[in-house]
C-alpha positions as CSV (number, residue, x, y, z in Angstrom):
1,M,-0.2,0.3,-0.3
2,S,1.4,3.7,-0.9
3,P,1.7,6.0,2.1
4,H,-0.2,8.2,0.1
5,A,-3.2,6.2,-0.4
6,A,-6.3,6.4,1.8
7,P,-5.8,3.1,4.8
8,L,-8.8,0.7,4.6
9,R,-11.0,1.1,7.7
10,G,-9.5,-0.6,10.8
11,S,-6.1,-0.2,9.4
12,L,-3.1,1.4,10.7
13,P,-1.2,3.8,8.7
14,P,1.7,2.2,6.7
15,E,5.2,2.9,8.4
16,G,6.3,6.6,8.8
17,A,3.4,7.6,7.7
18,D,1.6,10.6,9.2
19,P,-1.7,8.9,10.1
20,A,-3.8,12.5,9.9
21,W,-2.6,13.1,6.2
22,G,-1.5,9.8,5.1
23,G,1.8,10.7,3.8
24,P,5.6,11.0,5.4
25,A,5.4,11.9,9.2
26,P,6.8,15.5,10.3
27,D,10.0,15.3,12.0
28,R,8.7,15.8,15.6
29,V,11.7,16.0,17.5
30,S,12.1,19.9,18.9
31,A,14.9,22.0,19.7
32,D,14.1,22.4,23.0
33,R,13.6,18.5,24.4
34,P,16.2,16.3,24.3
35,K,16.6,13.4,21.8
36,D,15.8,10.9,23.6
37,F,12.4,12.3,25.0
38,E,10.1,8.9,25.5
39,G,7.0,11.0,26.4
40,F,4.8,13.8,24.8
41,E,5.0,17.5,24.8
42,G,3.7,18.5,28.0
43,S,3.9,15.2,29.6
44,Y,6.2,15.4,32.6
45,L,6.2,11.5,33.2
46,G,5.9,11.9,36.8
47,N,9.4,13.7,37.3
48,R,8.4,16.5,40.0
49,E,11.7,17.7,39.4
50,V,10.9,19.3,36.0
51,L,7.8,20.9,37.6
52,R,8.0,25.0,38.6
53,P,6.6,26.0,41.3
54,G,3.9,28.2,40.0
55,S,3.4,25.1,36.8
56,R,-0.3,24.2,36.0
57,L,-1.4,21.0,34.9
58,E,-3.9,19.5,33.3
59,C,-5.5,16.0,33.6
60,K,-5.0,14.3,30.1
61,I,-9.0,12.5,30.9
62,C,-11.1,15.4,31.9
63,W,-9.6,18.5,31.4
64,W,-9.3,19.8,34.9
65,V,-6.7,22.2,35.5
66,Y,-4.6,21.9,39.1
67,D,-3.7,25.9,39.8
68,P,-1.0,25.8,43.1
69,A,-2.8,29.4,43.0
70,L,-5.7,27.7,44.1
71,G,-4.9,24.2,45.7
72,D,-7.7,21.7,45.8
73,P,-10.4,22.1,48.2
74,Q,-11.8,18.9,47.6
75,W,-8.6,17.1,48.8
76,Q,-8.0,19.9,51.4
77,I,-4.9,21.2,49.2
78,A,-3.8,24.8,51.0
79,P,-3.8,27.5,47.9
80,G,0.3,28.2,46.9
81,T,0.6,24.3,46.9
82,P,2.6,23.3,44.0
83,F,1.9,20.4,42.1
84,A,5.2,19.1,42.9
85,D,4.8,18.9,47.0
86,L,1.0,17.2,46.5
87,P,0.9,14.0,48.6
88,A,1.4,10.9,46.9
89,H,-1.6,9.7,46.9
90,W,-3.3,12.6,45.6
91,R,-5.6,12.2,42.7
92,C,-7.4,14.5,40.0
93,P,-10.7,15.3,42.0
94,N,-13.2,15.3,39.1
95,C,-12.4,11.9,37.6
96,D,-9.7,10.1,39.7
97,C,-7.3,10.1,37.2
98,D,-3.5,9.3,38.5
99,A,-1.6,12.7,39.5
100,E,1.5,11.5,36.9
101,Q,-1.0,11.8,33.9
102,F,-1.2,15.6,34.0
103,L,0.1,17.7,31.8
104,M,1.9,20.5,32.2
105,L,-0.1,23.7,30.8
106,E,3.2,26.1,31.7
């Protein structure tokens, strides 16, 4: 199958093809991201050391945003608490998603 031909329903695109367009995949390596980066843009992969104190993060399941300035009243997290300082058992108050699944917004 040509990488430019429309894939059959339910089939995977050919290797090296951009699934959205059917053509060659664009170069996704960014100058500001290490070449050995194994996550996806916005992912912190559970490494809280890369988070700044004011970082806002968004749940990738329900899009709820943790804002350190607001804290989390449901989990009794005081305003001013950075995401990196949340307890290990903290989860998204909206959908119960694990904290490691949150994406950095800023």
